[in-house]
Each structure stands twice: as C-alpha cells, then as structure tokens.
N, C-alpha and C positions, 0 to 999 in steps of 0.2 A: 806657608813659605817655605818648610822644607821641600815640599812638594816642587815648586818651582826652581828650589837651588838642584834639585836633582834632575830635573827634566834639562838646565842648562848645562848639567856636567855631562849628561849623555849628549847636548847637542856638541857642544865642543871637544867630547873624544870622537864622534862621527865625524866632524868636520877635520879634524888632524888625522885620522884614519885615511880619509878620502883626499889628503892632500889638497883641500880648498883655500885658496887665498881669501884672507881675512885683511880688511883696513879699518883703520882707526876711524871711528864714528866721528870724532870732535874737527876733522878736517872737513866736514861739510856744514854749510851757511844754508840759511834760509828754506829750512824745511817744512814742508808743506803739504798736507792732505789733498791728494787731487782725485780719488777715486778708489773703489772699491770693487772686485769681482773674485768670485770663487771662494777661495779661504783667505786672500791675501788684501790687505790695505795699501796703496800704492801712495806714496809721496814723492814730490820733485825737491831736488838739492843742488846747491851748488858747491862746485870744488876745483880750485885751479881756474876759473873763468869760464867754466863748463858747467851746463845743467846734465843732470843725470836722472834716473828714477830709482827709488828704493822702493821693494816690495817687502813686507813684512806679513806675519801671522795676525788674523786677528786675534785680540784679547780674550773672547771667548772659547777660541779654537786652539788656544794654544796648550795643547794636552800632547802626548806622546803621539797618539796616531794623527793628528794634524800635522805635526812636527816631522813626522817621518814622511809625508806627502811632500812637507815643503824641501825635506832634503832630497827626497828623490827626483824633483822639479831642478834642485840645483845639481845633482849629479847629472842627469840629463844634458842640463845647459854645459855643464863641463866636459862633456863628449861633442860637443856640437862645436866644429872650427867656423871660425868668423865667415861671414856670406853678408851680402849687402840686401838681401832680403830676410836676414834674420834678426829679430831682437837680440844684439848684442849683449854677452853678459860678461860680467868684470870681475866679478867675486861677492865677497859678502862682507858686512859688517854688523856693528852691535851697538844697540843703543843702551847704555848702562843706567839711565835714568827711567826708562820705562821697559827694561829687560826684555828687549826685543831684539831678534836677529831678523837682519834685510838684507835682501837679493841687492846689487848695484848693477843696474840696466840701463842701456841705451834709454836716453828719454826720447820720446815721441812727440813731435811740437803740432801735429796735425791730427791729435785725436787717434780714432780709430776708424774703419771702413764704414761701418754702419752710420755714424756720424756723419762723414763726409756724403755720404749719398743722400742721406735725408737734406741735407743742406741744397740739394740741386733741385728739391723742389719748390717751383714758384707758380703762383696763381694756379694750384689743383694741377700744374703739369709736372712731370719730371722730364729731364732731358739731359742727353750725353751722348757725347759722339763714338762713334764704332772705334775709332782711333783710340780713344781713352780706354773704352772698354779693354781691348787686345792689349795694352802696356800694360793696364792693373793684371789681368788676367795669367801676362806671359811673368811680370813679377812674383804674382804668387806662386804660381807654378815652378818658377825656378828656385823658389826658397823651399817649397815642398820636396823638390826633386834632392837638395841638398839634404835635408833631413832625412830622407829616405836613405841617401849614399852614407849616412852617418851613423845607419842602422836604429833610426827613431822613427816610431809612428805615432803622429800628435794625437789623434782619437778625440780632439776636441776642437777642429776646424770649423770656425764662423766668422761672420763678418766683427764681432767684437775684439776677435783676437786677431784681428787684422789691423797693425798700427801704421801711422804714416809719422813719416820723418823726413821733413822736406819733400823731396817727388819721391822718396822711397815709400814702398809697402813692406813691411814687416811683418811675418809671422812670430807670433807671442803666445806666453800663457802656456809652458808645459806640463801644468800640475796634473793633466791627465793622460800624458803621453808616455810609452814604454819602448822597450827595446823591442827590435822586432822579432827575436827568437823568445819574448816571454811565454810563458805558459798561462795565458789571462784569460779568464773567461768572462763575459760582459754580464755578472748576477744580479749588477743593480743598476739603475737608472742615474747616469752621470752625463753632465755636458748639456748641450741644447740641443734635443730632440728634434727639430727639423731639419737638422742639418748630419744627424748620424744615420749610419747604415742601418736599417731596420734590422737587417738579418743579423745583425751581433747582437739584437735585444729581443729577436722573436724566436729565436733557432737556439735552442739550449746547447752549450758546448762550440759555438761558432765564434773563435778568437778574432779582435779585428787586426787587419793587417795593410799592406798599402793601398789597397782597393778599397778599404773603408774610407781613406783619405779622399781617395780620386772620387767617392760617393759625394762627401763634404764639399769637395773641391767645385763638382758639377753644380752644386745649390748655390755657392757664390757668383758662379759664373750666371748664373738665371737672376740672381739679385741685383748684380750689374747691370742688367737690361730693364728691370722693372723699379729699382729706387726703393723697395720694399721687402722685407722678409719675409721669407716663406712661412706659411700656412698662418697666415696673419689673423686669422679669428677663431683659431682653435678654442674648443671649451677647456680642454686639458694637455698636459704632455704626453700622456697615454695614447692619446686619441691623435695625436699626430703619429706614434710609432706604428698603431695600428692600422690608419689610412696608407700611410707610406710603404708598410708592408703588403698590403692590399693591393698598390700598383698606383696609387693617387700620386699625382704631381701637379704641379703649377701650370698655367698655359702660356706658352710664347708670347711675348708681347710683339703685338702687329708691328712689321719694319724690321724685325730682328732677322737677320741674313740668317738662310736657311743653313749655310755649313756651321755658323755659330749655334744655332738652337739644335742641331743634330749632334756637334760636340758634348754639350753641356747634358743633352739626353743619354747620349753613351754612358758619360761618366756617372750618371746615377741609375744606370740600368739595373733592372732589379737580380741580374744575374752576375753576379762580381765579377766572374770570369771573361765577361763580354765588356767591361768597362776597359779602357784604351790604357796604354801605359804612358808615364809623364812625358817621353820622348817622343809620341807620337801626339800628344795633346799640343806640345810647343811647335811641332812640323804644324798644324792645322792653323795654331795662332798665328804662326808668321806668313803663311799663305795670305789669311785672311788680310792682315796686317798690311800688305802687300798692293790692296787695293785703294781705291777713294775713300782716303781718311776723314772727309768731311762729312760723310753719312751721319744723320743724327737718328737716334732711336728714342721716341717719346713714349709715356705712359701718363693716361689722364686718369687712371683708375687705381686705388689703392685698396677697391675691394674686391680682390681677383678670385676666381673660381677655380676650382682644381680640375684635372681632368684626368681620367683613368686610362693608362697607357692601351687598356686592352677596348674598352667599350665606349670612349669618349667622352664627352663634357658632363659632370656631375655639380648638382649645386651646395653639395655640402662644404661647409667651411672650419676650419680649424685653425688654432692659435699657438702661435710659437712664443714661449717666454724666455 
C-alpha cells in the first residue's frame, strides 16, 4: 500500500512539474474497457455529449519504470500541436477507486487500420481502389510529417497504431516515440518487428531517426495493397529482423501501379540515406492520385512469399506478431 502511495506522489509531482492539465474523473460516464495495447488499457467514456478514449497503465505494470514510460508518452503528446492526422491529446485524469492515471485522447470510432483492411477481405479476395490507397497514404504521411516537424520520431509505426475516426486516419500510441535529438540506442527489441527499420536492431549503436519511420511507412504502404500484415508466416520476431536485415521484402501485389510500388520500395530501402523525404513521398502520392481513381487492386493470396531485393523470389516465410 505504501509503495502505491509513493508511486502516486511521484506521479503527481511529475505532472505538476510538467504543467500537465488534469481533469476530474467524476465527469466521465459509461466508462467501458475497449482494448489493450503495449502497456496500456484503453477505455471509452462519455463527457458533455462526446465520446473520449481513456488510456491507463495495466495493473500488473503499475510500477515506476512503466509509469516513466507512461509519463514519457504524455510529455511527447504535450509537445505535439493539434493536427487532423494525429490522435488528439486533451489531458489526464485519475480514477480514485482503481488508483489509475489515464490519458484523455480523441476517440476513434472506426477501430485501427489493420481491422479496417481485414474487413475488405470477401470470398478470399481483398479489393481496394487506388484512390483509397493514395488518400490513406497521404493522410498517414501528413501526420508523420507533423510529428517530425514537432521533433518527434514515432519508432513504432504500424497498422494497429493508425486509428480511424470518421474519415480521418490518425497516428496514435506514442509509448515508444522519442525526441529527434535523443541519444537513444535500440538495445532491446520493442515494437512490431515487421515494421521496424532492421538497421536499428542489427547494427550496434544505430539510433532511430526520421528515416526509420519512413521505413515503417513503406511497409504500411505495401500492406494497403495486400490487405495482410507483412511477414505473415514467420516463426518468431527475431527471424523477421534477421530476414529483413538480409534484404528480404514482400512481393508487390499484381496490379499495383509501378510508381506506387517503387515508392514503398524506396521507403524500405536497406540503405537509410536512400529513403525519400516525406515531401517527396507526398509529391509522388499527389501525382498518382491525379490519375484514374477507379483502378482496383486485388489480392487473392494471404500466403505471400518474400522476395530478396538482390536475388529474386525465395520461399522462406516469416510471421509478424
């Protein structure tokens, strides 16, 4: 009990020092658990006729180390000004009964991008228009650009961290994000491996930077055309990083426009400095979107094989968790 009180005092002190807005928990109604992710439990709640998302620490992780990660995400959110493609942060609240601090976030009524794409599979076929692909790609790119302008690297960008609210695609979950000038080294495996820049985990001393996020962006672009997560049949997360570092990537889906396929391949290029800047990515996406918007891309195969960038197709399969 004393340990819990000490943790709460430390938490309150940190919030006060960082001038973080705190709201009264009692104003929220119909609080319901809607999911878990990373170290947080997410709830939906109503206040003043609007729905919000409340994100708290998991009970078993309510220790000072996890709390520091929670505070870090909170601080990162404070530095990001409002943007239509970033999950909006309103402040923090505290549940006095469960003794939980919670982030108050914009509620996403459409779930996440992974779920959104899964729903497009009908009769063993995934179908999406080129127009929809480019519109989603542009929104994610614009949100990422705003993060980078705010001095934040996301470090864990994947389809479950892209939320949907009405027609807006929102970058969310900043638990692993960090300041661009942080002296941080990827010494432990965190995040979703299939989307992570392998150089950050396979090269000692390599720090994540804007180019690391662009690698992840390229993987998401490919996922938009396939309707499945990358490296779907991997044996374990370390195999994913080993294969990705060796140059293995997923094949382009038949019917994917060459310029779009070339764009995501440049984004996931093995050499970080060869990856395009976000402004260039938007330029290419805008060019593609001006063309015939009714073109459809279809995928009939969830069991996709990898392709080695240097040596052609291989049959090795690896799973993303």
